[in-house]
Every structure is written in C-alpha cells, then in structure tokens.
N, CA, C and O atoms as CSV, one atom per row, in Angstrom:
chain,resi,resn,atom,element,x,y,z
A,1,UNK,N,N,4.890,-19.523,-4.611
A,1,UNK,CA,C,4.409,-18.177,-4.900
A,1,UNK,C,C,5.596,-17.214,-4.837
A,1,UNK,O,O,6.496,-17.374,-4.013
A,2,UNK,N,N,5.583,-16.222,-5.711
A,2,UNK,CA,C,6.665,-15.254,-5.787
A,2,UNK,C,C,6.069,-13.850,-5.763
A,2,UNK,O,O,5.143,-13.560,-6.521
A,3,UNK,N,N,6.589,-12.974,-4.899
A,3,UNK,CA,C,6.059,-11.617,-4.778
A,3,UNK,C,C,6.181,-10.820,-6.072
A,3,UNK,O,O,5.427,-9.870,-6.282
A,4,UNK,N,N,7.124,-11.194,-6.946
A,4,UNK,CA,C,7.355,-10.441,-8.175
A,4,UNK,C,C,6.548,-10.953,-9.363
A,4,UNK,O,O,6.584,-10.343,-10.431
A,5,UNK,N,N,5.820,-12.058,-9.204
A,5,UNK,CA,C,4.951,-12.547,-10.281
A,5,UNK,C,C,3.746,-11.622,-10.410
A,5,UNK,O,O,3.003,-11.415,-9.451
A,6,UNK,N,N,3.563,-11.071,-11.599
A,6,UNK,CA,C,2.471,-10.126,-11.844
A,6,UNK,C,C,1.513,-10.692,-12.876
A,6,UNK,O,O,1.936,-11.362,-13.818
A,7,UNK,N,N,0.215,-10.425,-12.703
A,7,UNK,CA,C,-0.738,-10.851,-13.729
A,7,UNK,C,C,-0.480,-10.090,-15.026
A,7,UNK,O,O,-0.085,-8.924,-15.009
A,8,UNK,N,N,-0.705,-10.757,-16.132
A,8,UNK,CA,C,-0.529,-10.111,-17.436
A,8,UNK,C,C,-1.837,-10.218,-18.195
A,8,UNK,O,O,-2.338,-11.329,-18.367
A,9,UNK,N,N,-2.405,-9.137,-18.650
A,9,UNK,CA,C,-1.983,-7.766,-18.360
A,9,UNK,C,C,-2.415,-7.349,-16.956
A,9,UNK,O,O,-3.301,-7.964,-16.361
A,10,UNK,N,N,-1.781,-6.296,-16.432
A,10,UNK,CA,C,-2.198,-5.756,-15.138
A,10,UNK,C,C,-3.566,-5.097,-15.293
A,10,UNK,O,O,-3.793,-4.377,-16.266
A,11,UNK,N,N,-4.474,-5.327,-14.357
A,11,UNK,CA,C,-5.796,-4.678,-14.454
A,11,UNK,C,C,-5.687,-3.174,-14.170
A,11,UNK,O,O,-4.670,-2.692,-13.673
A,12,UNK,N,N,-6.755,-2.455,-14.497
A,12,UNK,CA,C,-6.792,-1.008,-14.280
A,12,UNK,C,C,-6.934,-0.633,-12.811
A,12,UNK,O,O,-6.651,0.502,-12.429
A,13,UNK,N,N,-7.376,-1.591,-11.978
A,13,UNK,CA,C,-7.597,-1.321,-10.553
A,13,UNK,C,C,-6.461,-1.925,-9.734
A,13,UNK,O,O,-5.795,-2.864,-10.169
A,14,UNK,N,N,-6.248,-1.363,-8.526
A,14,UNK,CA,C,-5.288,-1.965,-7.609
A,14,UNK,C,C,-5.742,-3.373,-7.248
A,14,UNK,O,O,-6.936,-3.672,-7.228
A,15,UNK,N,N,-4.772,-4.227,-6.966
A,15,UNK,CA,C,-5.052,-5.601,-6.563
A,15,UNK,C,C,-4.606,-5.766,-5.112
A,15,UNK,O,O,-3.478,-5.417,-4.765
A,16,UNK,N,N,-5.485,-6.296,-4.269
A,16,UNK,CA,C,-5.185,-6.587,-2.868
A,16,UNK,C,C,-5.279,-8.099,-2.695
A,16,UNK,O,O,-6.358,-8.674,-2.839
A,17,UNK,N,N,-4.150,-8.747,-2.386
A,17,UNK,CA,C,-4.105,-10.204,-2.287
A,17,UNK,C,C,-3.662,-10.632,-0.890
A,17,UNK,O,O,-2.485,-10.496,-0.555
A,18,UNK,N,N,-4.574,-11.145,-0.070
A,18,UNK,CA,C,-4.143,-11.697,1.225
A,18,UNK,C,C,-3.198,-12.872,0.982
A,18,UNK,O,O,-3.462,-13.723,0.132
A,19,UNK,N,N,-2.097,-12.914,1.731
A,19,UNK,CA,C,-1.120,-13.994,1.561
A,19,UNK,C,C,-1.338,-15.130,2.543
A,19,UNK,O,O,-0.931,-16.264,2.287
A,20,UNK,N,N,-1.984,-14.830,3.673
A,20,UNK,CA,C,-2.353,-15.858,4.642
A,20,UNK,C,C,-3.749,-15.509,5.151
A,20,UNK,O,O,-4.166,-14.356,5.040
A,21,UNK,N,N,-4.479,-16.474,5.705
A,21,UNK,CA,C,-5.800,-16.149,6.261
A,21,UNK,C,C,-5.684,-15.081,7.357
A,21,UNK,O,O,-4.739,-15.088,8.146
A,22,UNK,N,N,-6.650,-14.172,7.392
A,22,UNK,CA,C,-6.672,-13.078,8.374
A,22,UNK,C,C,-7.242,-13.601,9.691
A,22,UNK,O,O,-8.458,-13.708,9.853
A,23,UNK,N,N,-6.359,-13.923,10.619
A,23,UNK,CA,C,-6.763,-14.362,11.959
A,23,UNK,C,C,-6.327,-13.330,12.986
A,23,UNK,O,O,-5.738,-13.672,14.011
A,24,UNK,N,N,-6.617,-12.074,12.706
A,24,UNK,CA,C,-6.221,-10.983,13.592
A,24,UNK,C,C,-5.045,-10.194,13.049
A,24,UNK,O,O,-4.870,-9.026,13.395
A,25,UNK,N,N,-4.246,-10.810,12.210
A,25,UNK,CA,C,-3.152,-10.151,11.492
A,25,UNK,C,C,-3.363,-10.459,10.015
A,25,UNK,O,O,-3.484,-11.622,9.630
A,26,UNK,N,N,-3.406,-9.421,9.193
A,26,UNK,CA,C,-3.546,-9.593,7.751
A,26,UNK,C,C,-2.218,-9.252,7.096
A,26,UNK,O,O,-1.682,-8.163,7.304
A,27,UNK,N,N,-1.688,-10.170,6.312
A,27,UNK,CA,C,-0.513,-9.916,5.492
A,27,UNK,C,C,-0.983,-9.988,4.048
A,27,UNK,O,O,-1.535,-10.996,3.608
A,28,UNK,N,N,-0.753,-8.893,3.314
A,28,UNK,CA,C,-1.243,-8.847,1.943
A,28,UNK,C,C,-0.226,-8.239,1.005
A,28,UNK,O,O,0.618,-7.432,1.396
A,29,UNK,N,N,-0.333,-8.656,-0.260
A,29,UNK,CA,C,0.426,-8.025,-1.339
A,29,UNK,C,C,-0.533,-7.082,-2.051
A,29,UNK,O,O,-1.676,-7.438,-2.338
A,30,UNK,N,N,-0.056,-5.880,-2.330
A,30,UNK,CA,C,-0.848,-4.888,-3.053
A,30,UNK,C,C,-0.087,-4.548,-4.324
A,30,UNK,O,O,1.110,-4.262,-4.282
A,31,UNK,N,N,-0.786,-4.579,-5.454
A,31,UNK,CA,C,-0.196,-4.211,-6.740
A,31,UNK,C,C,-0.855,-2.930,-7.224
A,31,UNK,O,O,-2.079,-2.851,-7.325
A,32,UNK,N,N,-0.035,-1.922,-7.523
A,32,UNK,CA,C,-0.530,-0.638,-8.019
A,32,UNK,C,C,0.226,-0.311,-9.303
A,32,UNK,O,O,1.432,-0.539,-9.397
A,33,UNK,N,N,-0.473,0.213,-10.265
A,33,UNK,CA,C,0.180,0.592,-11.524
A,33,UNK,C,C,-0.421,1.899,-12.032
A,33,UNK,O,O,-1.173,1.930,-13.006
A,34,UNK,N,N,-0.060,2.978,-11.334
A,34,UNK,CA,C,-0.546,4.296,-11.714
A,34,UNK,C,C,-1.786,4.749,-10.967
A,34,UNK,O,O,-2.274,5.853,-11.207
A,35,UNK,N,N,-2.310,3.925,-10.066
A,35,UNK,CA,C,-3.516,4.312,-9.329
A,35,UNK,C,C,-3.175,5.297,-8.202
A,35,UNK,O,O,-2.033,5.401,-7.755
A,36,UNK,N,N,-4.202,6.001,-7.774
A,36,UNK,CA,C,-4.115,6.877,-6.607
A,36,UNK,C,C,-5.467,6.834,-5.899
A,36,UNK,O,O,-6.463,6.372,-6.456
A,37,UNK,N,N,-5.479,7.321,-4.670
A,37,UNK,CA,C,-6.750,7.412,-3.953
A,37,UNK,C,C,-7.609,8.484,-4.623
A,37,UNK,O,O,-7.083,9.517,-5.036
A,38,UNK,N,N,-8.908,8.262,-4.738
A,38,UNK,CA,C,-9.769,9.305,-5.296
A,38,UNK,C,C,-9.615,10.615,-4.495
A,38,UNK,O,O,-9.439,10.596,-3.277
A,39,UNK,N,N,-9.684,11.724,-5.195
A,39,UNK,CA,C,-9.543,13.040,-4.562
A,39,UNK,C,C,-10.513,13.166,-3.384
A,39,UNK,O,O,-11.707,12.900,-3.522
A,40,UNK,N,N,-9.992,13.570,-2.237
A,40,UNK,CA,C,-10.815,13.755,-1.050
A,40,UNK,C,C,-11.070,12.490,-0.252
A,40,UNK,O,O,-11.671,12.563,0.820
A,41,UNK,N,N,-10.633,11.326,-0.739
A,41,UNK,CA,C,-10.823,10.068,0.000
A,41,UNK,C,C,-9.594,9.798,0.862
A,41,UNK,O,O,-8.461,9.825,0.380
A,42,UNK,N,N,-9.838,9.540,2.141
A,42,UNK,CA,C,-8.769,9.261,3.093
A,42,UNK,C,C,-8.946,7.862,3.655
A,42,UNK,O,O,-10.056,7.467,4.011
A,43,UNK,N,N,-7.853,7.110,3.737
A,43,UNK,CA,C,-7.887,5.839,4.451
A,43,UNK,C,C,-7.936,6.161,5.937
A,43,UNK,O,O,-7.146,6.971,6.422
A,44,UNK,N,N,-8.846,5.542,6.653
A,44,UNK,CA,C,-8.982,5.684,8.105
A,44,UNK,C,C,-9.174,4.271,8.635
A,44,UNK,O,O,-10.293,3.850,8.930
A,45,UNK,N,N,-8.079,3.554,8.751
A,45,UNK,CA,C,-8.098,2.126,9.019
A,45,UNK,C,C,-8.287,1.814,10.497
A,45,UNK,O,O,-7.800,2.532,11.370
A,46,UNK,N,N,-8.997,0.738,10.754
A,46,UNK,CA,C,-9.255,0.289,12.125
A,46,UNK,C,C,-8.014,-0.306,12.791
A,46,UNK,O,O,-7.910,-0.327,14.017
A,47,UNK,N,N,-7.072,-0.792,11.970
A,47,UNK,CA,C,-5.883,-1.458,12.502
A,47,UNK,C,C,-4.617,-0.717,12.076
A,47,UNK,O,O,-4.612,0.011,11.084
A,48,UNK,N,N,-3.537,-0.918,12.850
A,48,UNK,CA,C,-2.233,-0.410,12.467
A,48,UNK,C,C,-1.817,-1.073,11.160
A,48,UNK,O,O,-2.294,-2.157,10.823
A,49,UNK,N,N,-0.920,-0.408,10.424
A,49,UNK,CA,C,-0.385,-0.983,9.189
A,49,UNK,C,C,1.109,-0.733,9.113
A,49,UNK,O,O,1.574,0.395,9.280
A,50,UNK,N,N,1.856,-1.797,8.860
A,50,UNK,CA,C,3.262,-1.692,8.503
A,50,UNK,C,C,3.334,-2.058,7.033
A,50,UNK,O,O,2.828,-3.105,6.629
A,51,UNK,N,N,3.963,-1.200,6.219
A,51,UNK,CA,C,3.983,-1.435,4.778
A,51,UNK,C,C,5.378,-1.156,4.231
A,51,UNK,O,O,6.047,-0.211,4.647
A,52,UNK,N,N,5.804,-2.000,3.287
A,52,UNK,CA,C,7.074,-1.811,2.593
A,52,UNK,C,C,6.796,-1.792,1.093
A,52,UNK,O,O,6.009,-2.592,0.586
A,53,UNK,N,N,7.449,-0.871,0.395
A,53,UNK,CA,C,7.348,-0.807,-1.056
A,53,UNK,C,C,8.483,-1.657,-1.620
A,53,UNK,O,O,9.651,-1.268,-1.578
A,54,UNK,N,N,8.121,-2.817,-2.145
A,54,UNK,CA,C,9.099,-3.775,-2.657
A,54,UNK,C,C,9.654,-3.311,-4.008
A,54,UNK,O,O,10.844,-3.465,-4.283
A,55,UNK,N,N,8.784,-2.743,-4.841
A,55,UNK,CA,C,9.169,-2.311,-6.185
A,55,UNK,C,C,8.376,-1.071,-6.545
A,55,UNK,O,O,7.216,-0.940,-6.154
A,56,UNK,N,N,8.992,-0.155,-7.292
A,56,UNK,CA,C,8.300,1.019,-7.805
A,56,UNK,C,C,8.553,2.263,-6.959
A,56,UNK,O,O,9.421,2.287,-6.087
A,57,UNK,N,N,7.768,3.288,-7.250
A,57,UNK,CA,C,7.807,4.553,-6.516
A,57,UNK,C,C,6.372,4.970,-6.231
A,57,UNK,O,O,5.450,4.635,-6.975
A,58,UNK,N,N,6.200,5.712,-5.134
A,58,UNK,CA,C,4.860,6.159,-4.748
A,58,UNK,C,C,4.975,7.387,-3.855
A,58,UNK,O,O,6.037,7.691,-3.313
A,59,UNK,N,N,3.867,8.071,-3.723
A,59,UNK,CA,C,3.801,9.214,-2.803
A,59,UNK,C,C,2.553,9.061,-1.950
A,59,UNK,O,O,1.455,8.862,-2.470
A,60,UNK,N,N,2.729,9.155,-0.634
A,60,UNK,CA,C,1.625,9.149,0.321
A,60,UNK,C,C,1.503,10.541,0.917
A,60,UNK,O,O,2.502,11.239,1.088
A,61,UNK,N,N,0.279,10.945,1.232
A,61,UNK,CA,C,0.036,12.211,1.924
A,61,UNK,C,C,-0.913,11.956,3.088
A,61,UNK,O,O,-1.724,11.030,3.060
A,62,UNK,N,N,-0.794,12.799,4.114
A,62,UNK,CA,C,-1.629,12.697,5.299
A,62,UNK,C,C,-2.531,13.909,5.382
A,62,UNK,O,O,-2.232,14.971,4.836
A,63,UNK,N,N,-3.625,13.733,6.066
A,63,UNK,CA,C,-4.611,14.809,6.213
A,63,UNK,C,C,-4.000,16.045,6.867
A,63,UNK,O,O,-4.444,17.166,6.617
A,64,UNK,N,N,-2.973,15.842,7.712
A,64,UNK,CA,C,-2.342,16.978,8.389
A,64,UNK,C,C,-1.291,17.681,7.526
A,64,UNK,O,O,-0.615,18.595,7.998
A,65,UNK,N,N,-1.149,17.260,6.255
A,65,UNK,CA,C,-0.247,17.932,5.330
A,65,UNK,C,C,1.099,17.250,5.115
A,65,UNK,O,O,1.847,17.644,4.220
A,66,UNK,N,N,1.421,16.244,5.908
A,66,UNK,CA,C,2.688,15.536,5.699
A,66,UNK,C,C,2.663,14.806,4.370
A,66,UNK,O,O,1.602,14.398,3.898
A,67,UNK,N,N,3.829,14.642,3.767
A,67,UNK,CA,C,3.976,13.931,2.505
A,67,UNK,C,C,5.188,13.023,2.598
A,67,UNK,O,O,6.143,13.329,3.312
A,68,UNK,N,N,5.156,11.899,1.876
A,68,UNK,CA,C,6.279,10.973,1.857
A,68,UNK,C,C,6.385,10.357,0.471
A,68,UNK,O,O,5.479,9.657,0.019
A,69,UNK,N,N,7.511,10.626,-0.206
A,69,UNK,CA,C,7.802,9.947,-1.461
A,69,UNK,C,C,8.584,8.692,-1.130
A,69,UNK,O,O,9.551,8.734,-0.368
A,70,UNK,N,N,8.165,7.575,-1.704
A,70,UNK,CA,C,8.758,6.283,-1.384
A,70,UNK,C,C,9.422,5.676,-2.615
A,70,UNK,O,O,8.945,5.829,-3.739
A,71,UNK,N,N,10.532,4.984,-2.374
A,71,UNK,CA,C,11.273,4.233,-3.382
A,71,UNK,C,C,11.295,2.776,-2.950
A,71,UNK,O,O,10.949,2.452,-1.814
A,72,UNK,N,N,11.697,1.910,-3.848
A,72,UNK,CA,C,11.817,0.483,-3.528
A,72,UNK,C,C,12.646,0.301,-2.257
A,72,UNK,O,O,13.729,0.870,-2.118
A,73,UNK,N,N,12.118,-0.500,-1.338
A,73,UNK,CA,C,12.798,-0.782,-0.072
A,73,UNK,C,C,12.360,0.096,1.083
A,73,UNK,O,O,12.628,-0.240,2.236
A,74,UNK,N,N,11.691,1.217,0.811
A,74,UNK,CA,C,11.219,2.094,1.890
A,74,UNK,C,C,10.020,1.461,2.596
A,74,UNK,O,O,9.176,0.825,1.964
A,75,UNK,N,N,9.962,1.643,3.894
A,75,UNK,CA,C,8.840,1.122,4.675
A,75,UNK,C,C,8.397,2.174,5.669
A,75,UNK,O,O,9.127,3.120,5.963
A,76,UNK,N,N,7.178,1.996,6.189
A,76,UNK,CA,C,6.678,2.888,7.232
A,76,UNK,C,C,5.611,2.191,8.048
A,76,UNK,O,O,5.045,1.175,7.644
A,77,UNK,N,N,5.355,2.766,9.199
A,77,UNK,CA,C,4.324,2.304,10.119
A,77,UNK,C,C,3.243,3.371,10.156
A,77,UNK,O,O,3.535,4.545,10.382
A,78,UNK,N,N,1.993,2.967,9.934
A,78,UNK,CA,C,0.859,3.895,9.965
A,78,UNK,C,C,-0.068,3.446,11.092
A,78,UNK,O,O,-0.720,2.409,10.972
A,79,UNK,N,N,-0.140,4.211,12.187
A,79,UNK,CA,C,-1.044,3.833,13.279
A,79,UNK,C,C,-2.507,3.843,12.833
A,79,UNK,O,O,-2.886,4.564,11.910
A,80,UNK,N,N,-3.307,3.039,13.498
A,80,UNK,CA,C,-4.743,3.000,13.224
A,80,UNK,C,C,-5.322,4.414,13.282
A,80,UNK,O,O,-4.929,5.219,14.126
A,81,UNK,N,N,-6.240,4.703,12.397
A,81,UNK,CA,C,-6.982,5.966,12.309
A,81,UNK,C,C,-6.126,7.171,11.940
A,81,UNK,O,O,-6.574,8.308,12.091
A,82,UNK,N,N,-4.891,6.947,11.454
A,82,UNK,CA,C,-4.090,8.055,10.938
A,82,UNK,C,C,-4.477,8.239,9.474
A,82,UNK,O,O,-4.084,7.457,8.608
A,83,UNK,N,N,-5.254,9.289,9.217
A,83,UNK,CA,C,-5.861,9.471,7.887
A,83,UNK,C,C,-4.798,9.832,6.853
A,83,UNK,O,O,-4.058,10.804,7.000
A,84,UNK,N,N,-4.750,9.002,5.787
A,84,UNK,CA,C,-3.750,9.154,4.738
A,84,UNK,C,C,-4.341,8.714,3.399
A,84,UNK,O,O,-5.411,8.109,3.343
A,85,UNK,N,N,-3.624,9.029,2.333
A,85,UNK,CA,C,-4.060,8.622,0.993
A,85,UNK,C,C,-2.841,8.405,0.113
A,85,UNK,O,O,-1.743,8.869,0.420
A,86,UNK,N,N,-3.050,7.701,-0.975
A,86,UNK,CA,C,-2.003,7.483,-1.969
A,86,UNK,C,C,-2.152,8.576,-3.024
A,86,UNK,O,O,-3.168,8.639,-3.717
A,87,UNK,N,N,-1.152,9.425,-3.144
A,87,UNK,CA,C,-1.179,10.531,-4.108
A,87,UNK,C,C,-0.891,10.032,-5.526
A,87,UNK,O,O,-1.556,10.437,-6.480
A,88,UNK,N,N,0.100,9.155,-5.658
A,88,UNK,CA,C,0.405,8.555,-6.958
A,88,UNK,C,C,1.255,7.302,-6.781
A,88,UNK,O,O,1.922,7.127,-5.761
A,89,UNK,N,N,1.220,6.434,-7.790
A,89,UNK,CA,C,2.070,5.243,-7.848
A,89,UNK,C,C,2.637,5.127,-9.251
A,89,UNK,O,O,2.007,5.554,-10.219
A,90,UNK,N,N,3.823,4.552,-9.361
A,90,UNK,CA,C,4.457,4.398,-10.675
A,90,UNK,C,C,3.764,3.303,-11.482
A,90,UNK,O,O,3.223,2.342,-10.935
A,91,UNK,N,N,3.798,3.482,-12.795
A,91,UNK,CA,C,3.259,2.470,-13.713
A,91,UNK,C,C,4.353,1.537,-14.197
A,91,UNK,O,O,4.117,0.343,-14.381
A,92,UNK,N,N,5.565,2.079,-14.408
A,92,UNK,CA,C,6.662,1.292,-14.938
A,92,UNK,C,C,7.926,1.631,-14.154
A,92,UNK,O,O,8.568,2.639,-14.449
A,93,UNK,N,N,8.298,0.835,-13.181
A,93,UNK,CA,C,7.686,-0.443,-12.873
A,93,UNK,C,C,6.434,-0.261,-12.015
A,93,UNK,O,O,6.298,0.745,-11.320
A,94,UNK,N,N,5.531,-1.223,-12.063
A,94,UNK,CA,C,4.376,-1.164,-11.167
A,94,UNK,C,C,4.829,-1.327,-9.720
A,94,UNK,O,O,5.884,-1.900,-9.449
A,95,UNK,N,N,4.023,-0.819,-8.800
A,95,UNK,CA,C,4.339,-0.933,-7.372
A,95,UNK,C,C,3.920,-2.300,-6.843
A,95,UNK,O,O,2.825,-2.792,-7.116
A,96,UNK,N,N,4.815,-2.884,-6.090
A,96,UNK,CA,C,4.517,-4.098,-5.337
A,96,UNK,C,C,4.721,-3.736,-3.872
A,96,UNK,O,O,5.831,-3.413,-3.448
A,97,UNK,N,N,3.645,-3.793,-3.111
A,97,UNK,CA,C,3.662,-3.468,-1.691
A,97,UNK,C,C,3.481,-4.755,-0.888
A,97,UNK,O,O,2.823,-5.690,-1.344
A,98,UNK,N,N,4.057,-4.798,0.288
A,98,UNK,CA,C,3.766,-5.843,1.259
A,98,UNK,C,C,3.279,-5.143,2.512
A,98,UNK,O,O,4.000,-4.334,3.096
A,99,UNK,N,N,2.050,-5.453,2.931
A,99,UNK,CA,C,1.429,-4.765,4.059
A,99,UNK,C,C,1.032,-5.753,5.138
A,99,UNK,O,O,0.552,-6.851,4.854
A,100,UNK,N,N,1.239,-5.347,6.379
A,100,UNK,CA,C,0.836,-6.123,7.544
A,100,UNK,C,C,-0.117,-5.250,8.341
A,100,UNK,O,O,0.246,-4.150,8.759
A,101,UNK,N,N,-1.354,-5.742,8.557
A,101,UNK,CA,C,-2.390,-5.017,9.292
A,101,UNK,C,C,-2.711,-5.754,10.585
A,101,UNK,O,O,-2.842,-6.978,10.582
A,102,UNK,N,N,-2.837,-5.031,11.679
A,102,UNK,CA,C,-3.219,-5.649,12.936
A,102,UNK,C,C,-2.961,-4.708,14.093
A,102,UNK,O,O,-2.648,-3.535,13.892
A,103,UNK,N,N,-3.091,-5.219,15.300
A,103,UNK,CA,C,-2.712,-4.457,16.489
A,103,UNK,C,C,-1.219,-4.679,16.651
A,103,UNK,O,O,-0.785,-5.695,17.193
A,104,UNK,N,N,-0.426,-3.703,16.169
A,104,UNK,CA,C,1.013,-3.891,16.041
A,104,UNK,C,C,1.824,-3.089,17.058
A,104,UNK,O,O,3.054,-3.136,17.037
A,105,UNK,N,N,1.168,-2.370,17.927
A,105,UNK,CA,C,1.926,-1.628,18.947
A,105,UNK,C,C,1.357,-1.854,20.312
A,105,UNK,O,O,1.867,-1.310,21.291
C-alpha cells in the first residue's frame, strides 16, 4: 500500500480510510479534494488527534477564532473536544492527510 495512491477519479466526498484496525488508536488516511466542513459544523471529537498534511494545502479554523493555513509536511495536535472545522482544502494537488486518533496525552 502507498499513501500517494489515489482512486481515479477522486469522488466528490472526502475519503476516510483506516490503515489498521481501531483497537483504541485509529490511524487513518484522509483524502480531500476541495471539500470543507459544512458551514456551522464543528468537529468535537471524543479522542485526541495528531494529523499531518502529507500533500496539498488546507485551512483549519477553531470555534475560538484561531486559524491555521497548512502546507505539505505541516502537522498539529488537536486535543479531544477542541471544536474545529476544515475551511478549505486544495483540489490540485488533492490533500492527503495522515491522522492518529486516541488518548494521546
């Protein structure tokens, strides 16, 4: 398996692919190609998330007004219940994310 292998054509929706069985820690690849979180929808996750943007560009925003533009290679840690959303993702190249979810702190 290769993180850079993309389905052709890319679907209109984001793709979430678990890379190993979720036994308390979930490692997944996320593919985005121009998607964003619906207006007013906030992620409020039960588990911590460490995420790296392998390819593409994206912008995340937090309910408290913080914003982060990301480039390939950028990573961040999002504690559980820190409300955030995806403002935008690049289409060309599409975004390839690697995310780790769990009790990480």
